GUTORGU-674377 format. One line per 3 residues: number of its first residue (from 0); for each residue x, y, z of C-alpha. Coordinates in Angstrom, 3 decimals, decimal comma, always signed. Last residue first. Layout:
NUM	X/Y/Z ~ ...
END
This chain:
444	+10,741/-62,045/+25,474 ~ +7,470/-60,125/+25,475 ~ +6,477/-60,857/+21,887
441	+7,423/-57,274/+20,976 ~ +10,929/-57,877/+22,320 ~ +11,292/-61,025/+20,252
438	+10,165/-59,026/+17,217 ~ +12,845/-56,424/+17,937 ~ +15,394/-59,240/+18,093
435	+14,518/-60,326/+14,554 ~ +14,331/-56,724/+13,330 ~ +17,800/-55,944/+14,646
432	+19,041/-59,272/+13,285 ~ +17,832/-58,423/+9,774 ~ +19,269/-54,925/+10,119
429	+22,718/-56,395/+10,616 ~ +22,367/-58,826/+7,714 ~ +21,301/-56,150/+5,224
426	+20,233/-58,226/+2,245 ~ +19,392/-56,904/-1,226 ~ +22,960/-56,044/-2,176
423	+25,289/-57,683/+0,309 ~ +27,486/-55,502/+2,509 ~ +30,328/-57,812/+3,490
420	+31,734/-58,298/+6,979 ~ +33,028/-61,719/+5,840 ~ +31,511/-63,771/+8,684
417	+28,369/-61,654/+8,841 ~ +26,623/-64,468/+10,757 ~ +24,164/-65,269/+7,952
414	+26,830/-64,516/+5,355 ~ +28,777/-67,571/+6,520 ~ +26,064/-70,052/+5,542
411	+25,607/-68,203/+2,269 ~ +23,048/-65,684/+1,034 ~ +22,107/-65,421/-2,652
408	+24,376/-63,974/-5,289 ~ +23,037/-64,808/-8,755 ~ +20,134/-62,394/-9,000
405	+17,562/-61,572/-6,346 ~ +18,473/-62,360/-2,774 ~ +17,841/-65,251/-0,388
402	+16,090/-65,834/+2,908 ~ +13,804/-68,398/+4,528 ~ +12,007/-67,671/+7,780
399	+10,540/-70,664/+9,633 ~ +8,113/-70,228/+12,518 ~ +6,884/-72,500/+15,297
396	+9,984/-74,657/+15,256 ~ +12,166/-76,107/+12,481 ~ +13,323/-75,385/+8,918
393	+17,061/-75,896/+8,391 ~ +17,109/-79,268/+6,636 ~ +14,903/-78,688/+3,597
390	+16,745/-75,502/+2,660 ~ +19,976/-77,443/+2,650 ~ +22,955/-76,770/+4,905
387	+26,532/-76,425/+3,649 ~ +26,952/-73,881/+0,840 ~ +23,666/-72,174/+1,655
384	+21,561/-74,908/+0,059 ~ +19,201/-75,942/-2,728 ~ +19,259/-79,762/-3,057
381	+20,606/-82,205/-0,467 ~ +22,845/-84,681/-2,278 ~ +23,895/-82,900/-5,465
378	+23,298/-79,458/-3,987 ~ +25,544/-80,218/-1,018 ~ +28,365/-81,287/-3,313
375	+27,947/-78,236/-5,547 ~ +27,824/-75,835/-2,587 ~ +30,944/-77,414/-1,030
372	+33,181/-75,497/-3,455 ~ +31,592/-72,038/-3,236 ~ +31,387/-72,637/+0,518
369	+35,183/-73,077/+0,772 ~ +35,754/-70,323/-0,288 ~ +33,339/-67,388/-0,448
366	+29,798/-67,851/-1,666 ~ +27,914/-66,214/-4,524 ~ +30,000/-68,129/-7,064
363	+28,144/-71,304/-6,094 ~ +24,905/-69,905/-7,435 ~ +21,598/-68,910/-5,820
360	+23,016/-69,414/-2,340 ~ +20,213/-70,148/+0,077 ~ +19,127/-69,082/+3,528
357	+17,530/-70,476/+6,668 ~ +15,959/-69,109/+9,825 ~ +14,301/-70,982/+12,686
354	+11,779/-70,464/+15,465 ~ +11,227/-71,701/+18,994 ~ +9,375/-70,206/+21,945
351	+10,385/-72,206/+25,023 ~ +7,636/-73,419/+27,368 ~ +6,374/-75,914/+24,800
348	+9,726/-77,679/+25,041 ~ +11,060/-79,702/+22,121 ~ +11,799/-83,217/+23,354
345	+15,055/-84,451/+21,840 ~ +15,435/-88,199/+21,384 ~ +13,558/-88,739/+18,118
342	+15,155/-85,649/+16,614 ~ +18,580/-86,806/+17,782 ~ +18,239/-90,078/+15,874
339	+17,263/-88,264/+12,689 ~ +20,187/-85,911/+13,288 ~ +22,602/-88,843/+13,440
336	+21,154/-90,408/+10,280 ~ +21,436/-87,116/+8,406 ~ +25,063/-86,685/+9,402
333	+25,955/-83,630/+11,475 ~ +26,633/-85,687/+14,619 ~ +29,445/-87,498/+12,812
330	+31,224/-84,177/+12,208 ~ +31,226/-83,142/+15,855 ~ +32,325/-86,583/+17,029
327	+35,120/-86,561/+14,441 ~ +36,583/-83,229/+15,482 ~ +36,706/-83,850/+19,217
324	+38,177/-80,865/+21,043 ~ +39,413/-81,353/+24,654 ~ +40,394/-78,094/+26,316
321	+39,724/-75,727/+23,426 ~ +41,494/-72,398/+23,884 ~ +43,335/-71,669/+20,650
318	+46,301/-73,969/+21,290 ~ +43,902/-76,839/+21,896 ~ +42,508/-76,010/+18,481
315	+45,716/-77,080/+16,721 ~ +45,984/-80,491/+18,370 ~ +42,321/-81,290/+17,731
312	+42,551/-80,201/+14,096 ~ +45,682/-82,198/+13,358 ~ +44,260/-85,298/+15,036
309	+40,967/-85,004/+13,198 ~ +42,649/-84,629/+9,814 ~ +44,897/-87,631/+10,490
306	+41,993/-89,705/+11,809 ~ +39,885/-89,016/+8,738 ~ +42,805/-89,822/+6,434
303	+43,407/-93,160/+8,166 ~ +39,694/-93,968/+8,057 ~ +39,542/-93,493/+4,295
300	+37,172/-90,736/+3,058 ~ +34,258/-92,229/+1,127 ~ +31,850/-93,082/+3,947
297	+32,487/-89,824/+5,768 ~ +32,011/-87,913/+2,540 ~ +28,654/-89,539/+1,800
294	+27,188/-89,043/+5,275 ~ +28,338/-85,407/+5,234 ~ +26,695/-85,027/+1,805
291	+23,425/-86,114/+3,341 ~ +23,511/-83,195/+5,759 ~ +21,477/-83,275/+8,963
288	+17,766/-82,945/+9,550 ~ +18,065/-80,010/+11,947 ~ +21,002/-78,679/+9,930
285	+20,980/-75,194/+11,530 ~ +20,945/-72,191/+9,204 ~ +20,133/-69,833/+12,114
282	+18,286/-71,266/+15,107 ~ +16,164/-68,995/+17,283 ~ +15,528/-70,250/+20,803
279	+13,268/-68,446/+23,241 ~ +12,738/-67,948/+26,984 ~ +15,526/-70,240/+28,204
276	+16,421/-70,695/+31,891 ~ +13,764/-73,254/+32,834 ~ +14,742/-75,421/+29,808
273	+18,478/-75,669/+30,552 ~ +18,218/-79,070/+32,279 ~ +20,661/-80,983/+30,104
270	+18,366/-83,151/+27,951 ~ +15,721/-80,953/+26,366 ~ +17,129/-77,451/+26,668
267	+20,764/-78,495/+26,194 ~ +19,790/-80,763/+23,276 ~ +17,990/-77,925/+21,493
264	+20,980/-75,698/+22,220 ~ +23,526/-78,098/+20,741 ~ +21,362/-78,624/+17,646
261	+21,192/-74,858/+17,114 ~ +24,919/-74,501/+17,689 ~ +25,423/-76,878/+14,764
258	+24,605/-73,947/+12,455 ~ +24,009/-70,668/+14,291 ~ +22,297/-70,136/+17,631
255	+20,254/-67,192/+18,873 ~ +19,228/-67,805/+22,477 ~ +16,911/-65,524/+24,432
252	+17,882/-65,934/+28,071 ~ +16,049/-66,395/+31,360 ~ +15,771/-65,085/+34,921
249	+18,103/-62,088/+34,518 ~ +19,634/-62,555/+37,979 ~ +23,015/-61,659/+36,534
246	+25,204/-64,294/+38,184 ~ +22,574/-67,033/+38,315 ~ +21,250/-66,487/+34,794
243	+24,774/-66,329/+33,348 ~ +25,922/-69,432/+35,257 ~ +22,840/-71,458/+34,315
240	+23,313/-70,655/+30,619 ~ +27,029/-71,450/+30,725 ~ +26,395/-74,836/+32,373
237	+23,751/-75,645/+29,764 ~ +26,170/-74,604/+27,026 ~ +28,883/-76,975/+28,226
234	+26,421/-79,861/+28,482 ~ +25,052/-79,069/+25,036 ~ +28,533/-79,163/+23,521
231	+29,022/-82,641/+25,027 ~ +25,675/-83,931/+23,738 ~ +26,094/-82,429/+20,269
228	+29,537/-84,017/+19,967 ~ +32,455/-81,655/+20,283 ~ +34,212/-79,162/+18,047
225	+34,706/-75,450/+18,722 ~ +34,542/-75,494/+22,493 ~ +31,914/-73,373/+24,207
222	+31,945/-69,579/+24,273 ~ +28,145/-69,405/+24,454 ~ +28,251/-65,620/+24,240
219	+26,396/-62,878/+26,118 ~ +24,565/-59,835/+24,771 ~ +22,426/-57,026/+26,189
216	+20,498/-55,313/+23,401 ~ +19,641/-51,599/+23,330 ~ +19,805/-50,581/+19,678
213	+23,516/-49,849/+19,625 ~ +23,944/-53,247/+21,304 ~ +22,265/-54,971/+18,377
210	+24,507/-53,234/+15,860 ~ +27,622/-54,089/+17,861 ~ +26,542/-57,719/+18,095
207	+25,938/-57,969/+14,306 ~ +29,243/-56,576/+13,009 ~ +30,867/-59,994/+12,692
204	+29,084/-62,774/+14,563 ~ +32,197/-64,929/+15,045 ~ +33,909/-61,946/+16,633
201	+37,601/-61,869/+15,829 ~ +39,809/-60,257/+18,489 ~ +37,998/-61,210/+21,683
198	+37,193/-64,711/+20,533 ~ +34,032/-66,775/+20,256 ~ +35,240/-70,048/+18,767
195	+34,746/-71,721/+15,424 ~ +34,826/-75,268/+14,042 ~ +31,097/-75,905/+14,692
192	+28,583/-73,133/+15,136 ~ +28,464/-70,170/+17,493 ~ +25,897/-69,461/+20,210
189	+24,749/-65,902/+20,852 ~ +22,937/-65,484/+24,185 ~ +20,609/-62,506/+24,288
186	+19,329/-60,862/+27,468 ~ +15,711/-61,238/+28,674 ~ +13,069/-58,513/+28,516
183	+14,466/-57,389/+25,179 ~ +16,157/-54,059/+24,557 ~ +16,471/-54,495/+20,778
180	+14,151/-51,611/+19,783 ~ +15,847/-49,229/+22,213 ~ +13,273/-46,550/+21,240
177	+15,587/-43,687/+22,278 ~ +18,164/-44,737/+19,677 ~ +15,637/-44,844/+16,835
174	+16,827/-41,771/+14,961 ~ +20,518/-42,336/+15,736 ~ +20,326/-45,943/+14,600
171	+18,865/-44,833/+11,269 ~ +21,479/-42,088/+10,847 ~ +24,312/-44,526/+11,461
168	+22,755/-47,001/+9,043 ~ +22,530/-44,340/+6,361 ~ +26,174/-43,474/+6,977
165	+27,064/-47,103/+6,353 ~ +25,141/-47,306/+3,088 ~ +26,307/-43,977/+1,647
162	+29,943/-44,563/+2,593 ~ +29,943/-48,138/+1,298 ~ +28,415/-47,082/-1,998
159	+31,151/-44,486/-2,502 ~ +33,857/-47,006/-1,605 ~ +32,592/-49,657/-4,017
156	+32,124/-47,132/-6,845 ~ +35,554/-45,537/-6,429 ~ +37,251/-48,948/-6,369
153	+35,313/-50,007/-9,480 ~ +36,317/-46,847/-11,346 ~ +39,944/-47,417/-10,369
150	+39,831/-50,995/-11,644 ~ +38,334/-49,876/-14,957 ~ +40,917/-47,104/-15,301
147	+43,754/-49,504/-14,510 ~ +42,467/-52,000/-17,057 ~ +42,499/-49,258/-19,704
144	+46,308/-49,178/-19,628 ~ +47,974/-51,805/-17,369 ~ +50,210/-50,227/-14,730
141	+47,784/-50,234/-11,813 ~ +46,075/-53,470/-12,825 ~ +47,914/-55,667/-10,334
138	+47,717/-53,167/-7,457 ~ +44,055/-52,337/-7,951 ~ +43,160/-55,991/-8,403
135	+44,928/-56,782/-5,119 ~ +42,968/-54,106/-3,260 ~ +39,775/-55,212/-4,964
132	+40,205/-58,799/-3,796 ~ +41,549/-58,164/-0,299 ~ +38,418/-56,390/+0,869
129	+37,158/-53,267/-0,838 ~ +34,150/-53,388/+1,486 ~ +35,956/-52,405/+4,662
126	+37,292/-49,105/+3,329 ~ +39,574/-47,126/+5,630 ~ +43,254/-47,720/+4,825
123	+42,865/-48,598/+1,152 ~ +40,403/-45,738/+0,652 ~ +42,663/-43,094/+2,163
120	+45,918/-44,338/+0,640 ~ +44,358/-44,503/-2,821 ~ +43,059/-40,945/-2,553
117	+46,368/-39,410/-1,475 ~ +48,175/-41,581/-4,017 ~ +46,019/-40,194/-6,820
114	+45,807/-36,641/-5,477 ~ +49,648/-36,424/-5,451 ~ +50,302/-38,422/-8,642
111	+48,651/-35,618/-10,581 ~ +51,579/-33,257/-9,980 ~ +54,106/-35,824/-11,195
108	+52,151/-36,351/-14,404 ~ +51,980/-32,608/-15,049 ~ +55,712/-32,248/-14,469
105	+56,480/-35,019/-16,974 ~ +54,204/-33,520/-19,607 ~ +55,709/-30,067/-19,089
102	+59,215/-31,504/-19,412 ~ +58,145/-33,041/-22,723 ~ +56,821/-29,657/-23,858
99	+59,981/-27,842/-22,781 ~ +62,093/-30,361/-24,727 ~ +59,793/-29,892/-27,777
96	+59,880/-26,105/-27,798 ~ +62,857/-25,758/-30,140 ~ +60,836/-23,604/-32,500
93	+57,429/-22,718/-31,045 ~ +54,758/-22,403/-33,730 ~ +53,950/-25,791/-35,296
90	+55,257/-28,291/-32,739 ~ +54,265/-26,071/-29,838 ~ +50,693/-25,421/-30,986
87	+49,858/-29,014/-31,860 ~ +51,504/-30,212/-28,662 ~ +49,564/-27,668/-26,609
84	+46,272/-29,155/-27,808 ~ +47,444/-32,631/-26,804 ~ +48,709/-31,169/-23,544
81	+45,320/-29,645/-22,765 ~ +43,496/-32,891/-23,554 ~ +45,804/-34,858/-21,257
78	+45,414/-32,288/-18,480 ~ +41,628/-32,377/-18,781 ~ +41,514/-36,171/-18,606
75	+44,027/-36,356/-15,775 ~ +42,078/-33,771/-13,797 ~ +38,822/-35,661/-14,210
72	+40,442/-38,947/-13,239 ~ +42,214/-37,311/-10,293 ~ +38,944/-35,677/-9,186
69	+37,363/-39,129/-9,040 ~ +40,309/-40,452/-7,048 ~ +40,168/-37,476/-4,693
66	+36,432/-37,846/-4,104 ~ +36,801/-41,571/-3,400 ~ +39,527/-40,824/-0,871
63	+37,448/-38,067/+0,723 ~ +34,585/-40,539/+1,118 ~ +36,918/-43,023/+2,836
60	+38,229/-40,311/+5,172 ~ +34,686/-39,252/+6,094 ~ +33,538/-42,844/+6,523
57	+36,361/-43,558/+8,955 ~ +35,644/-40,295/+10,812 ~ +32,054/-41,339/+11,503
54	+28,772/-39,462/+11,175 ~ +29,218/-37,902/+7,740 ~ +28,233/-34,229/+7,585
51	+31,874/-33,149/+7,235 ~ +31,983/-35,017/+3,936 ~ +29,866/-32,353/+2,236
48	+32,747/-29,878/+2,556 ~ +34,498/-31,723/-0,303 ~ +38,141/-32,490/-1,153
45	+39,519/-30,991/+2,078 ~ +43,250/-31,772/+2,303 ~ +43,925/-32,447/-1,371
42	+41,672/-29,646/-2,613 ~ +43,205/-27,200/-0,149 ~ +46,714/-28,057/-1,369
39	+45,714/-27,674/-5,020 ~ +43,902/-24,411/-4,302 ~ +47,130/-23,022/-2,873
36	+49,116/-24,425/-5,822 ~ +46,758/-22,756/-8,296 ~ +47,080/-19,428/-6,473
33	+50,899/-19,668/-6,617 ~ +51,179/-20,957/-10,251 ~ +49,136/-18,361/-12,127
30	+51,896/-15,691/-11,862 ~ +54,108/-17,908/-14,011 ~ +52,118/-16,923/-17,092
27	+54,890/-14,974/-18,842 ~ +57,136/-18,067/-18,657 ~ +55,106/-19,771/-21,427
24	+56,365/-23,264/-22,160 ~ +58,089/-24,265/-18,918 ~ +55,874/-22,376/-16,469
21	+52,855/-23,219/-18,642 ~ +53,583/-26,888/-17,983 ~ +53,361/-26,418/-14,243
18	+50,217/-24,407/-14,934 ~ +48,794/-27,495/-16,653 ~ +49,245/-29,757/-13,651
15	+47,989/-27,011/-11,332 ~ +44,946/-26,317/-13,496 ~ +44,224/-30,030/-13,890
12	+44,217/-30,492/-10,118 ~ +41,894/-27,501/-9,753 ~ +39,573/-28,738/-12,502
9	+39,414/-32,153/-10,851 ~ +38,652/-30,555/-7,500 ~ +35,781/-28,633/-9,087
6	+34,490/-31,805/-10,733 ~ +34,558/-33,668/-7,411 ~ +32,752/-30,746/-5,791
3	+30,028/-30,890/-8,445 ~ +29,794/-34,676/-8,152 ~ +28,893/-34,421/-4,472
0	+26,285/-31,736/-5,228
END
């Protein structure tokens, strides 16, 4: 049905473009212009009545943009064919009709620019999955024959898939709203990894918190400094955990920690007195056994360069909220030898349910920069990895879940916290966390 309305719109756009030409070539048919223009306006404002069933306005506008671009392609094809046929007729039977024919071609092109720019504006302003890459490709290929058609087809496909996927998620959440599948006994505490902060304007966890909250979850954030030693980060987190439990009276927390945050939380539970306030700890792509490539890089990079990088980072992050960042201490604690030492020191509590999750990139090209670069280094030293952490390093606790996708893509270190807000074929990161938290609820946590 969707394609039927797109075809109808395309026919309407072609009719208007061609009727503009008829006005120049065949004045007797001017009466066709007013009704065609009316349909043209309606087609540009309301491309398809099916879009009114979509749950969110953003998705509706994006779907309308894809409809308009598809209709533009259809209309352009029909208009081109009609003008080719008209050219044969004009050149052979209408003396002096060439100027009128050329004017008809120009008018038809101008008419078709309306649905094109209408559609482009809608998808560029509303689509999340186009990202910078497809937007730039669209601009660069816009004036290159054939390439522009390929780029436009790709833009239409990405936007159409986004609308279907996102609307499906809205419908799923609507159906299970009353079940509150993520309403756990104890609230969630999300703990970020190294070199990031929880901020109001850019959530480290992407679209995940919103999805969990739609399904009944109560969420807090670690909000500790971006770069400290494991021990210092753990002390900050332990204080945050006690404060949340004291202020809310919730008793305990379910912690979900990404990357180095998992090490920080293990240390906080074992060494900083947070154990009584933690019901469960789930680590996501945490280097429990460290990273051999970190050992190698730290040995190879000259001390002066290390200190320069650290100084620049520490100075910069103070402006973003860190009080006393320590770049080098954070990095040194990610070495394999440092993690081996931590694992002998940390006592994993039997009172805290612990589990871990890991993922793997299948090829370097599956990750965004810089993970597509570090993937090769990590693979050389540590084997299969997510761009930073190896499969062998991230397993820990009573249960280990390992994730990847079919094909070349895989799932990167950043994908596991929805860093790029990307819908990955074969892996719905938001639904993964909904199911993870739902399992915690079913276990009584």
